[in-house]
OpenMM code with the backbone's topology and positions (N, CA, C; nanometers):
from openmm import Vec3, app, unit

residues = "THR VAL LEU MET CYS ARG GLY LYS ALA ARG GLN ASP PHE LYS GLY PRO ASP CYS ARG PHE VAL ASN PHE LYS LYS GLY GLU ALA VAL TYR VAL TYR TYR LYS LEU ILE GLY LYS SER ILE GLU LEU TRP ALA GLY SER VAL GLY SER ASP PHE GLY TYR PHE PRO LYS ASP LEU LEU GLU ILE ASN HIS SER TYR SER ASN GLU GLU LEU GLU LEU PRO THR ASP VAL SER LEU ILE TRP GLY ALA TYR CYS PHE".split()
positions = [
    Vec3(-0.4263, 1.6133, -1.4576),
    Vec3(-0.3809, 1.6019, -1.3202),
    Vec3(-0.2356, 1.6473, -1.3117),
    Vec3(-0.2089, 1.7347, -1.2158),
    Vec3(-0.0746, 1.7888, -1.1970),
    Vec3(-0.0252, 1.7557, -1.0572),
    Vec3(0.0964, 1.7061, -1.0485),
    Vec3(0.1572, 1.6784, -0.9188),
    Vec3(0.1856, 1.8103, -0.8498),
    Vec3(0.1266, 1.8318, -0.7320),
    Vec3(0.1422, 1.9581, -0.6594),
    Vec3(0.2609, 1.9572, -0.5645),
    Vec3(0.2734, 1.8484, -0.4866),
    Vec3(0.3816, 1.8412, -0.3900),
    Vec3(0.4032, 1.6975, -0.3449),
    Vec3(0.5143, 1.6795, -0.2739),
    Vec3(0.5489, 1.5498, -0.2176),
    Vec3(0.5798, 1.5711, -0.0706),
    Vec3(0.5435, 1.4730, 0.0095),
    Vec3(0.5715, 1.4851, 0.1518),
    Vec3(0.5974, 1.3509, 0.2153),
    Vec3(0.6247, 1.3575, 0.3441),
    Vec3(0.6517, 1.2378, 0.4230),
    Vec3(0.5406, 1.2238, 0.5267),
    Vec3(0.4871, 1.1030, 0.5397),
    Vec3(0.3796, 1.0776, 0.6356),
    Vec3(0.4303, 1.0978, 0.7781),
    Vec3(0.3574, 1.1776, 0.8573),
    Vec3(0.3946, 1.2050, 0.9962),
    Vec3(0.3618, 1.0875, 1.0883),
    Vec3(0.2616, 1.0078, 1.0471),
    Vec3(0.2197, 0.8931, 1.1280),
    Vec3(0.1469, 0.7948, 1.0381),
    Vec3(0.1209, 0.6765, 1.0892),
    Vec3(0.0441, 0.5770, 1.0156),
    Vec3(-0.0983, 0.6279, 0.9948),
    Vec3(-0.1590, 0.5922, 0.8816),
    Vec3(-0.2988, 0.6272, 0.8557),
    Vec3(-0.3683, 0.5100, 0.7887),
    Vec3(-0.4817, 0.4707, 0.8433),
    Vec3(-0.5673, 0.3661, 0.7864),
    Vec3(-0.7027, 0.4308, 0.7631),
    Vec3(-0.7395, 0.4507, 0.6376),
    Vec3(-0.8647, 0.5160, 0.6028),
    Vec3(-0.9866, 0.4327, 0.6377),
    Vec3(-1.1026, 0.4986, 0.6507),
    Vec3(-1.2254, 0.4291, 0.6883),
    Vec3(-1.2845, 0.3419, 0.5779),
    Vec3(-1.2460, 0.3677, 0.4518),
    Vec3(-1.2956, 0.2857, 0.3408),
    Vec3(-1.2013, 0.2978, 0.2218),
    Vec3(-1.2394, 0.2401, 0.1092),
    Vec3(-1.1501, 0.2294, -0.0066),
    Vec3(-1.1229, 0.3615, -0.0776),
    Vec3(-1.1931, 0.4679, -0.0435),
    Vec3(-1.1675, 0.5976, -0.1065),
    Vec3(-1.0451, 0.6660, -0.0481),
    Vec3(-0.9944, 0.6133, 0.0636),
    Vec3(-0.8802, 0.6713, 0.1320),
    Vec3(-0.7558, 0.5872, 0.1060),
    Vec3(-0.6409, 0.6544, 0.1008),
    Vec3(-0.5139, 0.5850, 0.0815),
    Vec3(-0.4522, 0.5597, 0.2186),
    Vec3(-0.4020, 0.4412, 0.2398),
    Vec3(-0.3355, 0.4044, 0.3653),
    Vec3(-0.1860, 0.4268, 0.3504),
    Vec3(-0.1211, 0.4651, 0.4608),
    Vec3(0.0237, 0.4769, 0.4562),
    Vec3(0.0829, 0.4578, 0.5955),
    Vec3(0.2124, 0.4352, 0.5966),
    Vec3(0.2885, 0.4178, 0.7205),
    Vec3(0.3741, 0.5421, 0.7441),
    Vec3(0.4048, 0.5688, 0.8690),
    Vec3(0.4901, 0.6817, 0.9043),
    Vec3(0.6202, 0.6758, 0.8237),
    Vec3(0.6571, 0.7889, 0.7648),
    Vec3(0.7813, 0.7981, 0.6893),
    Vec3(0.7681, 0.7705, 0.5406),
    Vec3(0.6547, 0.7147, 0.4967),
    Vec3(0.6361, 0.6869, 0.3541),
    Vec3(0.6203, 0.8152, 0.2745),
    Vec3(0.6650, 0.8119, 0.1493),
    Vec3(0.6477, 0.9254, 0.0578),
    Vec3(0.5037, 0.9271, 0.0072),
    Vec3(0.4407, 1.0457, 0.0134),
    Vec3(0.3037, 1.0647, -0.0334),
    Vec3(0.3065, 1.1768, -0.1365),
    Vec3(0.2470, 1.1536, -0.2528),
    Vec3(0.2415, 1.2514, -0.3604),
    Vec3(0.1027, 1.3125, -0.3647),
    Vec3(0.0942, 1.4461, -0.3646),
    Vec3(-0.0338, 1.5176, -0.3574),
    Vec3(-0.0724, 1.5713, -0.4953),
    Vec3(-0.1957, 1.5390, -0.5377),
    Vec3(-0.2477, 1.5855, -0.6656),
    Vec3(-0.3640, 1.6825, -0.6503),
    Vec3(-0.4390, 1.6726, -0.5411),
    Vec3(-0.5542, 1.7598, -0.5169),
    Vec3(-0.5597, 1.7992, -0.3708),
    Vec3(-0.5976, 1.9249, -0.3450),
    Vec3(-0.6209, 1.9735, -0.2099),
    Vec3(-0.7683, 2.0107, -0.2011),
    Vec3(-0.8443, 1.9343, -0.1248),
    Vec3(-0.9880, 1.9564, -0.1103),
    Vec3(-1.0143, 2.0315, 0.0187),
    Vec3(-1.0884, 2.1394, 0.0099),
    Vec3(-1.1189, 2.2191, 0.1276),
    Vec3(-1.2686, 2.2105, 0.1530),
    Vec3(-1.3047, 2.1616, 0.2707),
    Vec3(-1.4455, 2.1456, 0.3047),
    Vec3(-1.4811, 2.2210, 0.4305),
    Vec3(-1.6014, 2.1983, 0.4783),
    Vec3(-1.6495, 2.2690, 0.5964),
    Vec3(-1.5937, 2.2105, 0.7261),
    Vec3(-1.5657, 2.0800, 0.7285),
    Vec3(-1.5226, 2.0197, 0.8542),
    Vec3(-1.3716, 1.9953, 0.8578),
    Vec3(-1.3203, 1.9115, 0.7719),
    Vec3(-1.1759, 1.8854, 0.7700),
    Vec3(-1.1233, 1.9048, 0.6290),
    Vec3(-0.9961, 1.9307, 0.6189),
    Vec3(-0.9345, 1.9441, 0.4879),
    Vec3(-0.8705, 1.8119, 0.4499),
    Vec3(-0.9134, 1.7598, 0.3374),
    Vec3(-0.8578, 1.6368, 0.2841),
    Vec3(-0.7775, 1.6672, 0.1590),
    Vec3(-0.6712, 1.5951, 0.1434),
    Vec3(-0.5959, 1.6014, 0.0198),
    Vec3(-0.6088, 1.4663, -0.0479),
    Vec3(-0.5857, 1.4647, -0.1782),
    Vec3(-0.5895, 1.3398, -0.2535),
    Vec3(-0.4521, 1.3177, -0.3150),
    Vec3(-0.4048, 1.1953, -0.3010),
    Vec3(-0.2726, 1.1666, -0.3525),
    Vec3(-0.2454, 1.0187, -0.3620),
    Vec3(-0.1191, 0.9880, -0.3830),
    Vec3(-0.0825, 0.8481, -0.4034),
    Vec3(0.0350, 0.8082, -0.3146),
    Vec3(0.0338, 0.6795, -0.2840),
    Vec3(0.1444, 0.6125, -0.2155),
    Vec3(0.1680, 0.4869, -0.2983),
    Vec3(0.2820, 0.4816, -0.3659),
    Vec3(0.3038, 0.3711, -0.4590),
    Vec3(0.1997, 0.3776, -0.5692),
    Vec3(0.1301, 0.2680, -0.5930),
    Vec3(0.0267, 0.2650, -0.6972),
    Vec3(-0.1138, 0.2866, -0.6409),
    Vec3(-0.1255, 0.3134, -0.5105),
    Vec3(-0.2552, 0.3371, -0.4471),
    Vec3(-0.2869, 0.4864, -0.4453),
    Vec3(-0.4139, 0.5195, -0.4723),
    Vec3(-0.4579, 0.6588, -0.4767),
    Vec3(-0.5792, 0.6765, -0.3874),
    Vec3(-0.5870, 0.7892, -0.3161),
    Vec3(-0.7039, 0.8156, -0.2330),
    Vec3(-0.6887, 0.9414, -0.1509),
    Vec3(-0.7853, 0.9624, -0.0619),
    Vec3(-0.7893, 1.0804, 0.0243),
    Vec3(-0.7164, 1.0533, 0.1556),
    Vec3(-0.6717, 1.1612, 0.2201),
    Vec3(-0.6106, 1.1523, 0.3522),
    Vec3(-0.6160, 1.2911, 0.4170),
    Vec3(-0.6166, 1.2987, 0.5507),
    Vec3(-0.6152, 1.4283, 0.6184),
    Vec3(-0.4824, 1.4997, 0.5945),
    Vec3(-0.4901, 1.6253, 0.5543),
    Vec3(-0.3692, 1.7010, 0.5181),
    Vec3(-0.2701, 1.7156, 0.6335),
    Vec3(-0.3200, 1.7154, 0.7557),
    Vec3(-0.2324, 1.7354, 0.8715),
    Vec3(-0.1372, 1.6187, 0.8954),
    Vec3(-0.1571, 1.5082, 0.8252),
    Vec3(-0.0705, 1.3915, 0.8443),
    Vec3(0.0507, 1.3922, 0.7519),
    Vec3(0.0670, 1.5016, 0.6755),
    Vec3(0.1753, 1.5067, 0.5783),
    Vec3(0.2698, 1.6227, 0.6075),
    Vec3(0.3993, 1.5941, 0.6072),
    Vec3(0.5028, 1.6960, 0.6175),
    Vec3(0.5567, 1.7203, 0.4773),
    Vec3(0.5262, 1.8361, 0.4193),
    Vec3(0.5673, 1.8668, 0.2820),
    Vec3(0.7182, 1.8859, 0.2779),
    Vec3(0.7839, 1.8162, 0.1836),
    Vec3(0.9274, 1.8358, 0.1690),
    Vec3(0.9687, 1.8777, 0.0288),
    Vec3(0.8721, 1.8857, -0.0646),
    Vec3(0.9036, 1.9375, -0.1980),
    Vec3(0.7752, 1.9826, -0.2673),
    Vec3(0.7747, 2.1059, -0.3197),
    Vec3(0.6609, 2.1568, -0.3965),
    Vec3(0.6969, 2.1568, -0.5445),
    Vec3(0.6046, 2.1084, -0.6264),
    Vec3(0.6249, 2.1050, -0.7705),
    Vec3(0.5553, 2.2207, -0.8400),
    Vec3(0.4525, 2.2763, -0.7756),
    Vec3(0.3752, 2.3843, -0.8358),
    Vec3(0.3319, 2.4823, -0.7277),
    Vec3(0.3457, 2.6116, -0.7557),
    Vec3(0.3017, 2.7140, -0.6622),
    Vec3(0.1604, 2.7610, -0.6940),
    Vec3(0.1086, 2.7204, -0.8084),
    Vec3(-0.0245, 2.7617, -0.8499),
    Vec3(-0.1300, 2.6699, -0.7899),
    Vec3(-0.2345, 2.7316, -0.7369),
    Vec3(-0.3476, 2.6551, -0.6852),
    Vec3(-0.4743, 2.7127, -0.7450),
    Vec3(-0.5640, 2.6253, -0.7870),
    Vec3(-0.6903, 2.6637, -0.8464),
    Vec3(-0.8017, 2.6081, -0.7599),
    Vec3(-0.8901, 2.6958, -0.7125),
    Vec3(-1.0007, 2.6516, -0.6290),
    Vec3(-1.1241, 2.6297, -0.7160),
    Vec3(-1.1766, 2.5083, -0.7105),
    Vec3(-1.2949, 2.4728, -0.7873),
    Vec3(-1.4046, 2.4282, -0.6930),
    Vec3(-1.5289, 2.4705, -0.7188),
    Vec3(-1.6384, 2.4231, -0.6343),
    Vec3(-1.6616, 2.2743, -0.6571),
    Vec3(-1.6835, 2.2010, -0.5502),
    Vec3(-1.7104, 2.0587, -0.5612),
    Vec3(-1.8380, 2.0242, -0.4869),
    Vec3(-1.9003, 1.9180, -0.5291),
    Vec3(-2.0233, 1.8718, -0.4649),
    Vec3(-2.0103, 1.7219, -0.4443),
    Vec3(-1.9134, 1.6861, -0.3617),
    Vec3(-1.8852, 1.5450, -0.3384),
    Vec3(-1.8949, 1.5170, -0.1896),
    Vec3(-1.9701, 1.4139, -0.1536),
    Vec3(-1.9784, 1.3751, -0.0149),
    Vec3(-1.8816, 1.2604, 0.0100),
    Vec3(-1.7918, 1.2803, 0.1060),
    Vec3(-1.6961, 1.1748, 0.1394),
    Vec3(-1.7442, 1.0936, 0.2589),
    Vec3(-1.8643, 1.1236, 0.3063),
    Vec3(-1.9134, 1.0545, 0.4249),
    Vec3(-2.0159, 0.9469, 0.3898),
    Vec3(-2.1121, 0.9775, 0.3058),
    Vec3(-2.2215, 0.8858, 0.2758),
    Vec3(-2.2135, 0.8343, 0.1338),
    Vec3(-2.2664, 0.7182, 0.1126),
    Vec3(-2.2807, 0.6626, -0.0216),
    Vec3(-2.1533, 0.6055, -0.0808),
    Vec3(-2.0662, 0.5537, 0.0002),
    Vec3(-1.9425, 0.4974, -0.0512),
    Vec3(-1.9675, 0.3608, -0.1123),
    Vec3(-1.9041, 0.3381, -0.2255),
    Vec3(-1.9101, 0.2083, -0.2909),
    Vec3(-1.7680, 0.1589, -0.3087),
    Vec3(-1.7343, 0.0549, -0.2391),
    Vec3(-1.6001, -0.0021, -0.2479),
    Vec3(-1.6109, -0.1472, -0.2914),
    Vec3(-1.5333, -0.1807, -0.3897),
    Vec3(-1.5365, -0.3177, -0.4418),
    Vec3(-1.4041, -0.3855, -0.4201),
] * unit.nanometer
topology = app.Topology()
chain = topology.addChain("A")
for resn in residues:
    res = topology.addResidue(resn, chain)
    for name in ("N", "CA", "C"):
        topology.addAtom(name, app.Element.getBySymbol(name[0]), res)
């Protein structure tokens, strides 16, 4: 896992389940993965010790750590079959 970038949350976000990371406006968010799908683009990152997905449009990038991006095919559904404990 490589840290791609860091940004500041544009607004509060409360995810629909435990796979999403929650944050408050102005909090620092660290991005590790950029997922591109058919409907919305989600990124995966951390806020403090919490890790999860969030909509990319909610982040204002203020520092990039890597200019390299690698696109990998994924077969993950973020809508159905969630298991949160």
